[in-house]
Each structure stands twice: as structure tokens, then as C-alpha cells.
N, C-alpha and C positions, 0 to 999 in steps of 0.2 A: 822950724818944728823940733819939739823935745823928742827924745827917745821913749817909748813906752818902758816902765818898768817891767820886770820880769812876773811880776804879780800880777800887773794888770794883762800882759800878754795871755798867761795862764788861763785866767779868767775871761777873756775874749774867746780863746779857742776853745775852751771847754764849754762855753755857753753856745756859741756857734754850731759845734759839733753835736752836743747830748742834748741840747735844749732842758738844762735840769729843772726841775722843780724847787731843788735846794742846793746851793753850792757855797760851802764855806774852804776857805783856804788860808791856811795857817803858814806864814814865813818863820821857819824854826833856824835859819841861818846863823842866828847869834848864839845859838845853843852849841854851835859847832865851830866856834871861832877857834883858830890854829889848827883846824884839821887839814893838812897838807894836802891831802888827796882831792879835797874839794877845789883849791886852785880859784876860790872867788865864786864859783858855782853855788846856788840857793838850794837850801834844804826845804821842801815843803811838805804839808799834811794835807791832804785834801779828802774832803767828804764831798760826794756828789750822788744826788737823787735823780735818777732819770727813767722815764717808761723805756727808753731805749735798752736797758738792763734786763726786762722781763724775759724770763726762759733762757737767759745765759748763763754759763757756769762764771766763775769767780776769775778765771784765767782770761776767759772771754771780755769779760767787763774791763778789765786791767787794758787789755789790748786797745778796746776803744779808748781808754783814756790817753794811753801811751801814743796811739796813732793820731789822736786830737792835737796832742804836744809836739808832734813832731820832732823838726830840729832842736827844739828847746831841751829836749832829752840828751842829746850829743853836745850842747854848749852850755846853755844857762843854768841848767837844772844838775845838782849832783845827785841829790836824793830825793826820793818822792815816796810817800807813805799814802796809800788810797784806801778810801771807804768806799766803794761803789755798791750803792743801793737801790733797790726800787721802792717806790713809792709806798708798796705795803709795807 
């Protein structure tokens, strides 16, 4: 069995946790080539639209995303840009 790519893990975890109506994940790691602090970890930009964000502050929305990604934030992901929106 092959190991899932980080972007596939991100997609699977966000889909399971947030049931998004729209999910876009851009891998921007190449733009940060040579960035020593990254140490091989990925840089992602995420746009996620979910009903679960209704009534939540921006900080609460971001916490839901971070919670969904769990250990990936400490291992495979170095930087994350989040656009967490409601369907409206």
C-alpha cells in the first residue's frame, strides 16, 4: 500500500470533519523552496466553505480546521493559509 500524499490527507480530513460544500487546496510548497524552517514540510492555501462555520468567529472557524488536521500541523504542514467561509 502506498502512503497518502499530504494534500490527500488534508482533503480527506477536512472533508470528514467539515463536510464542505466547497474545498480548494493549493500546494504552495514550491514557492518556498530553500526555506530552511520548513524542513521538507508543506505550505498550503485552503479555501473551505461549510455550514459548520455558521455563527462562528474567524478564530473559531480556524480552530475547526486546525483540529481537523490534527497531527499534520506538527509534522507534514509548515504553513497554512485559511479562508473559512459559510455558504452565504
